[in-house]
TINUTOR-361294 format. One record per residue (C-alpha): residue in three letters; z, y, x; residue number from 1; chain. Coordinates in steps of 0.001 Angstrom, whole numbers, m for minus. Each point is the difference from the previous one (the first is absolute). Layout:
BEGIN
+------+---------+---------+---------+------+------+
! fipa !      c3 !      c2 !      c1 ! domi ! kevo !
+------+---------+---------+---------+------+------+
!  ALA !       Z !       Y !       X !  NUM !    A !
...
+------+---------+---------+---------+------+------+
//
This chain:
BEGIN
+------+---------+---------+---------+------+------+
! fipa !      c3 !      c2 !      c1 ! domi ! kevo !
+------+---------+---------+---------+------+------+
!  PHE !   m4885 !   m8375 !  m17045 !    1 !    A !
!  PRO !    2231 !   m2531 !    1772 !    2 !    A !
!  GLU !   m2924 !   m1384 !    2054 !    3 !    A !
!  SER !   m1479 !    3192 !    1380 !    4 !    A !
!  TYR !    m188 !    2089 !    3141 !    5 !    A !
!  LEU !     m63 !    3769 !     456 !    6 !    A !
!  ILE !   m2129 !    1554 !    2717 !    7 !    A !
!  HIS !     477 !    3662 !     886 !    8 !    A !
!  GLY !   m1376 !    2215 !    2743 !    9 !    A !
!  GLY !   m1030 !   m1239 !    3417 !   10 !    A !
!  ARG !   m1992 !    1277 !    2953 !   11 !    A !
!  THR !   m3551 !   m1033 !     873 !   12 !    A !
!  PRO !   m1618 !    m246 !    3461 !   13 !    A !
!  ASN !   m1906 !    3194 !    m914 !   14 !    A !
!  ASN !    3308 !    1922 !    m165 !   15 !    A !
!  GLU !     m37 !     258 !   m3778 !   16 !    A !
!  ILE !    3331 !    m271 !   m1807 !   17 !    A !
!  SER !      84 !   m1089 !   m3633 !   18 !    A !
!  SER !    2206 !    1130 !   m2873 !   19 !    A !
!  SER !   m1297 !   m2579 !   m2501 !   20 !    A !
!  LEU !    2147 !   m2580 !   m1779 !   21 !    A !
!  TYR !   m1467 !   m3382 !    m943 !   22 !    A !
!  MET !    1407 !   m2905 !   m1985 !   23 !    A !
!  LEU !   m1167 !   m3459 !    1031 !   24 !    A !
!  THR !     553 !   m2708 !   m2628 !   25 !    A !
!  MET !    m966 !   m3623 !    m497 !   26 !    A !
!  ASP !   m1898 !   m1153 !   m3050 !   27 !    A !
!  SER !    m384 !   m3659 !    m971 !   28 !    A !
!  ARG !   m1468 !     391 !   m3488 !   29 !    A !
!  GLY !   m3127 !   m1702 !   m1203 !   30 !    A !
!  CYS !    m997 !   m3538 !    m838 !   31 !    A !
!  ASN !      17 !   m1214 !    3607 !   32 !    A !
!  ARG !    3247 !    1825 !     877 !   33 !    A !
!  LYS !   m1625 !    1294 !    3163 !   34 !    A !
!  LEU !    2301 !    2259 !    1970 !   35 !    A !
!  THR !   m1442 !    3449 !     664 !   36 !    A !
!  LEU !    1394 !    3173 !    1500 !   37 !    A !
!  CYS !    m216 !    3315 !   m1812 !   38 !    A !
!  CYS !     515 !    3317 !    1820 !   39 !    A !
!  LYS !     287 !    3231 !   m1989 !   40 !    A !
!  GLU !     832 !    3514 !    1113 !   41 !    A !
!  LYS !    3115 !    1369 !   m1684 !   42 !    A !
!  GLU !    m143 !    3676 !    m899 !   43 !    A !
!  LEU !    3227 !    1963 !     494 !   44 !    A !
!  VAL !    1093 !    3324 !   m1480 !   45 !    A !
!  GLY !    2876 !    2316 !     849 !   46 !    A !
!  GLU !    1374 !     544 !    3500 !   47 !    A !
!  LEU !   m2378 !   m2030 !    2134 !   48 !    A !
!  PRO !     607 !   m1249 !    3564 !   49 !    A !
!  GLU !   m2442 !    1253 !    2583 !   50 !    A !
!  ALA !   m2363 !   m2357 !    1790 !   51 !    A !
!  ARG !    1938 !   m2092 !    2522 !   52 !    A !
!  TYR !     350 !   m3224 !    1945 !   53 !    A !
!  GLY !    2929 !   m1843 !    1574 !   54 !    A !
!  HIS !    2123 !     330 !   m3164 !   55 !    A !
!  THR !    1636 !   m2536 !   m2335 !   56 !    A !
!  MET !     m51 !    m716 !   m3728 !   57 !    A !
!  SER !    2730 !   m1947 !   m1776 !   58 !    A !
!  MET !     732 !   m1006 !   m3578 !   59 !    A !
!  VAL !    3373 !     771 !   m1620 !   60 !    A !
!  GLN !    1444 !   m1055 !   m3342 !   61 !    A !
!  SER !    2663 !    1927 !   m1890 !   62 !    A !
!  HIS !    1126 !     157 !   m3630 !   63 !    A !
!  GLY !   m2881 !   m2232 !   m1061 !   64 !    A !
!  LYS !   m2606 !    2208 !    1672 !   65 !    A !
!  THR !   m2134 !    m457 !    3105 !   66 !    A !
!  ALA !   m1267 !    2584 !    2484 !   67 !    A !
!  CYS !   m1758 !      99 !    3351 !   68 !    A !
!  VAL !    1669 !    1798 !    2925 !   69 !    A !
!  LEU !   m2186 !    1537 !    2738 !   70 !    A !
!  PHE !    1523 !    1353 !    3202 !   71 !    A !
!  GLY !   m1021 !    1121 !    3481 !   72 !    A !
!  GLY !   m3298 !    m104 !    1803 !   73 !    A !
!  ARG !   m2221 !    2289 !    2030 !   74 !    A !
!  THR !   m2758 !    2416 !    m875 !   75 !    A !
!  PHE !   m2219 !    2522 !    1739 !   76 !    A !
!  MET !    1485 !    3198 !    1356 !   77 !    A !
!  PRO !    m433 !    2842 !   m2536 !   78 !    A !
!  ALA !   m3420 !    1616 !     292 !   79 !    A !
!  GLY !    1487 !    3408 !     838 !   80 !    A !
!  GLU !    1790 !   m1429 !    3033 !   81 !    A !
!  ARG !   m2890 !   m1993 !    1468 !   82 !    A !
!  THR !   m2033 !     977 !    3027 !   83 !    A !
!  THR !   m3117 !   m1575 !    1438 !   84 !    A !
!  GLU !    2147 !   m2122 !    2322 !   85 !    A !
!  SER !    2466 !   m1075 !   m2726 !   86 !    A !
!  TRP !   m2446 !    m425 !   m2880 !   87 !    A !
!  ASN !     876 !   m3687 !    m516 !   88 !    A !
!  SER !    3700 !     370 !     826 !   89 !    A !
!  VAL !    2407 !   m1538 !   m2485 !   90 !    A !
!  VAL !    3526 !     931 !   m1073 !   91 !    A !
!  ASP !    2729 !   m1730 !   m1965 !   92 !    A !
!  CYS !    m212 !     616 !   m3729 !   93 !    A !
!  PRO !    2932 !    1974 !   m1447 !   94 !    A !
!  PRO !    2959 !   m2340 !    m695 !   95 !    A !
!  GLN !    m493 !     m47 !   m3751 !   96 !    A !
!  VAL !     295 !   m2971 !   m2325 !   97 !    A !
!  PHE !   m2736 !    m464 !   m2607 !   98 !    A !
!  LEU !     515 !   m1998 !   m3176 !   99 !    A !
!  PHE !   m2976 !   m1476 !   m1869 !  100 !    A !
!  ASP !     164 !   m1025 !   m3642 !  101 !    A !
!  LEU !   m2840 !   m2513 !      36 !  102 !    A !
!  GLU !    m133 !    m294 !   m3797 !  103 !    A !
!  PHE !    m779 !    3670 !    m610 !  104 !    A !
!  GLY !   m1232 !     952 !    3493 !  105 !    A !
!  CYS !    2639 !    2705 !     530 !  106 !    A !
!  SER !    1107 !     959 !    3517 !  107 !    A !
!  SER !    3043 !    2069 !     937 !  108 !    A !
!  ALA !    1269 !    1261 !    3385 !  109 !    A !
!  HIS !    3675 !     m12 !     986 !  110 !    A !
!  THR !    1775 !    1611 !    2958 !  111 !    A !
!  LEU !    3343 !   m1375 !    1188 !  112 !    A !
!  PRO !    2191 !    1657 !    2677 !  113 !    A !
!  GLU !     582 !   m3287 !    1830 !  114 !    A !
!  LEU !   m3731 !    m393 !     630 !  115 !    A !
!  SER !    m448 !    2843 !    2474 !  116 !    A !
!  ASP !   m2667 !   m1466 !    2320 !  117 !    A !
!  GLY !   m3366 !   m1508 !    m714 !  118 !    A !
!  GLN !    m533 !   m3568 !    1121 !  119 !    A !
!  SER !   m2891 !   m2430 !     167 !  120 !    A !
!  PHE !    m639 !   m3683 !     600 !  121 !    A !
!  HIS !    3466 !    m872 !   m1303 !  122 !    A !
!  LEU !     985 !   m2991 !   m2133 !  123 !    A !
!  ALA !    1091 !      98 !   m3634 !  124 !    A !
!  PHE !    1978 !   m2636 !   m1915 !  125 !    A !
!  ALA !     656 !     298 !   m3737 !  126 !    A !
!  ARG !    2449 !   m1720 !   m2297 !  127 !    A !
!  GLU !     485 !    1143 !   m3604 !  128 !    A !
!  ASP !     685 !    3763 !      93 !  129 !    A !
!  CYS !     401 !     350 !    3787 !  130 !    A !
!  VAL !   m2492 !     377 !    2860 !  131 !    A !
!  TYR !    1049 !    m300 !    3651 !  132 !    A !
!  PHE !   m2111 !    1873 !    2565 !  133 !    A !
!  LEU !     435 !   m1549 !    3438 !  134 !    A !
!  GLY !   m1187 !    1334 !    3359 !  135 !    A !
!  GLY !   m3222 !    1920 !     388 !  136 !    A !
!  HIS !   m1275 !    2607 !    2442 !  137 !    A !
!  SER !     373 !    3774 !    m237 !  138 !    A !
!  ILE !   m2615 !    2169 !    1710 !  139 !    A !
!  THR !    2287 !    3050 !       2 !  140 !    A !
!  SER !    2750 !   m1662 !    2030 !  141 !    A !
!  ASP !   m2197 !   m2736 !    1524 !  142 !    A !
!  SER !    2715 !   m2531 !    m828 !  143 !    A !
!  ARG !     677 !   m3204 !   m1911 !  144 !    A !
!  PRO !    3524 !     579 !   m1342 !  145 !    A !
!  PRO !    2002 !   m3213 !    m633 !  146 !    A !
!  ARG !     988 !     959 !   m3522 !  147 !    A !
!  VAL !    m525 !   m1126 !   m3557 !  148 !    A !
!  TYR !    m412 !    2223 !   m3046 !  149 !    A !
!  ARG !    1134 !   m1466 !   m3310 !  150 !    A !
!  LEU !   m1786 !    1711 !   m2880 !  151 !    A !
!  ARG !    1228 !    m624 !   m3520 !  152 !    A !
!  VAL !   m2257 !     806 !   m2935 !  153 !    A !
!  GLU !    1393 !     181 !   m3533 !  154 !    A !
!  LEU !   m2815 !     163 !   m2520 !  155 !    A !
!  LEU !    1875 !    1908 !   m2679 !  156 !    A !
!  GLN !   m1409 !    1299 !   m3248 !  157 !    A !
!  GLY !   m1735 !    3268 !     752 !  158 !    A !
!  SER !      71 !     428 !    3783 !  159 !    A !
!  PRO !     984 !   m2492 !    2730 !  160 !    A !
!  LEU !    3113 !     403 !    2140 !  161 !    A !
!  LEU !    m375 !    m673 !    3741 !  162 !    A !
!  SER !    2765 !    m294 !    2585 !  163 !    A !
!  CYS !    m141 !    m914 !    3675 !  164 !    A !
!  GLU !    2467 !   m1294 !    2586 !  165 !    A !
!  THR !    m428 !    m367 !    3767 !  166 !    A !
!  LEU !    1150 !   m3289 !    1521 !  167 !    A !
!  HIS !     329 !    m298 !    3783 !  168 !    A !
!  THR !    m542 !   m3744 !      57 !  169 !    A !
!  GLY !   m3725 !    m158 !     674 !  170 !    A !
!  ILE !   m2223 !    m805 !    2946 !  171 !    A !
!  SER !   m2384 !    2141 !    2007 !  172 !    A !
!  ILE !   m3430 !   m1250 !   m1055 !  173 !    A !
!  SER !   m3379 !    1108 !   m1286 !  174 !    A !
!  SER !   m3282 !   m1651 !   m1052 !  175 !    A !
!  ALA !    1603 !   m3389 !    m613 !  176 !    A !
!  ILE !   m1058 !   m2784 !   m2337 !  177 !    A !
!  THR !    2391 !   m1061 !   m2744 !  178 !    A !
!  THR !    m296 !   m3152 !   m2094 !  179 !    A !
!  ARG !    2068 !   m1002 !   m2996 !  180 !    A !
!  ILE !    1378 !   m3531 !      53 !  181 !    A !
!  GLY !    m150 !   m1688 !   m3387 !  182 !    A !
!  PRO !    1368 !    1482 !   m3235 !  183 !    A !
!  SER !    3255 !    1280 !    1534 !  184 !    A !
!  HIS !     358 !    3438 !    1568 !  185 !    A !
!  ARG !    m366 !   m1252 !    3573 !  186 !    A !
!  TYR !   m2572 !    1280 !    2462 !  187 !    A !
!  ILE !   m1128 !    m594 !    3566 !  188 !    A !
!  ILE !    m878 !    2959 !    2249 !  189 !    A !
!  LEU !   m2484 !    m841 !    2717 !  190 !    A !
!  GLY !   m1545 !    2029 !    2817 !  191 !    A !
!  GLY !    m225 !    3762 !      89 !  192 !    A !
!  TYR !     912 !    2560 !    2635 !  193 !    A !
!  GLN !    3321 !    1169 !    1470 !  194 !    A !
!  SER !   m1770 !    2854 !    1809 !  195 !    A !
!  ASP !   m3581 !    1083 !     603 !  196 !    A !
!  SER !    m210 !   m2250 !    3044 !  197 !    A !
!  GLN !    2391 !   m2804 !    m971 !  198 !    A !
!  LYS !    m817 !   m2670 !   m2542 !  199 !    A !
!  ARG !    2799 !   m1641 !   m1969 !  200 !    A !
!  MET !    m157 !   m3693 !     810 !  201 !    A !
!  GLY !    3056 !    m967 !   m2050 !  202 !    A !
!  CYS !     244 !    m920 !   m3679 !  203 !    A !
!  SER !    2498 !     897 !   m2705 !  204 !    A !
!  MET !    1102 !   m1299 !   m3380 !  205 !    A !
!  VAL !     640 !    2524 !   m2772 !  206 !    A !
!  VAL !    2109 !    m970 !   m3013 !  207 !    A !
!  LEU !     471 !    2248 !   m3032 !  208 !    A !
!  ASP !    3025 !    m765 !   m2122 !  209 !    A !
!  GLU !     997 !    1925 !   m3109 !  210 !    A !
!  LYS !    1525 !    2894 !    1970 !  211 !    A !
!  GLU !    m945 !    m178 !    3687 !  212 !    A !
!  ILE !   m2662 !    m806 !    2555 !  213 !    A !
!  HIS !     785 !   m2458 !    2798 !  214 !    A !
!  ILE !   m2086 !    m249 !    3181 !  215 !    A !
!  GLU !     497 !   m3035 !    2212 !  216 !    A !
!  PRO !   m1764 !   m1073 !    3220 !  217 !    A !
!  LEU !   m2336 !   m2964 !    m339 !  218 !    A !
!  GLU !   m1333 !   m2336 !    2666 !  219 !    A !
!  PRO !   m3538 !    1213 !     787 !  220 !    A !
!  PRO !   m2931 !   m2369 !     360 !  221 !    A !
!  LYS !   m1215 !   m1026 !    3419 !  222 !    A !
!  TRP !   m2561 !    2706 !     646 !  223 !    A !
!  THR !   m3188 !    m820 !    1872 !  224 !    A !
!  GLN !    m613 !    1763 !    3297 !  225 !    A !
!  ASP !   m2844 !    1965 !   m1577 !  226 !    A !
!  ILE !    2456 !    1589 !   m2412 !  227 !    A !
!  VAL !    2762 !     512 !    2557 !  228 !    A !
!  HIS !   m2209 !    1818 !    2513 !  229 !    A !
!  SER !   m2275 !    1835 !   m2403 !  230 !    A !
!  ARG !     488 !    3759 !    m202 !  231 !    A !
!  THR !    m741 !      m5 !   m3713 !  232 !    A !
!  TRP !    1855 !   m1575 !   m2886 !  233 !    A !
!  PHE !    m772 !    m728 !   m3615 !  234 !    A !
!  GLY !    1218 !    2505 !   m2581 !  235 !    A !
!  GLY !    1237 !    m125 !   m3555 !  236 !    A !
+------+---------+---------+---------+------+------+
//
């Protein structure tokens, strides 16, 4: 499905967190070639990720196969640890990586020693068999570490092989918007937060080559005064 979107999880205003996975596709069949959208829930089996929000999903390709990578996010505090005052409190999900085989609906969980802390509202960039996780916020340490994780996924016959490397070339950021520029692996990062009380007014360019990720400063737009002085900021 080259022209499709995956939708997973999310949090509603009623404090409900979803664990459902949906596939949104475009259909232009019929005599009038009218473009319609089709949304279907995708059932998963195996090791399933818990309900969450603030996570990322990315597509990887390896050895002629394709898989979806899910990482990060937040969920409710375990029921046994909740009190009346903390009933709606959230925690970072365990730092596991989930792989989805969308053809057969299989899900598998993977734990890597480099991924020791949960993180949410980070950015993810994928090229071929690698996914780069940039920024994000950790509830446990209340920090936005300026690091990048490079996750490599080899979709071998039988079981996949995952490896991870920590790169200290990132930026401290969470809840930012990222937009891909054209067919090349170039992206613009816009907005976000440097801390709970400090918005990030700068912009960055991200370039993925065959082996590395490059982050370069970019001239930001001329923000209106409403944006500059507002306490809130748009999120990813």
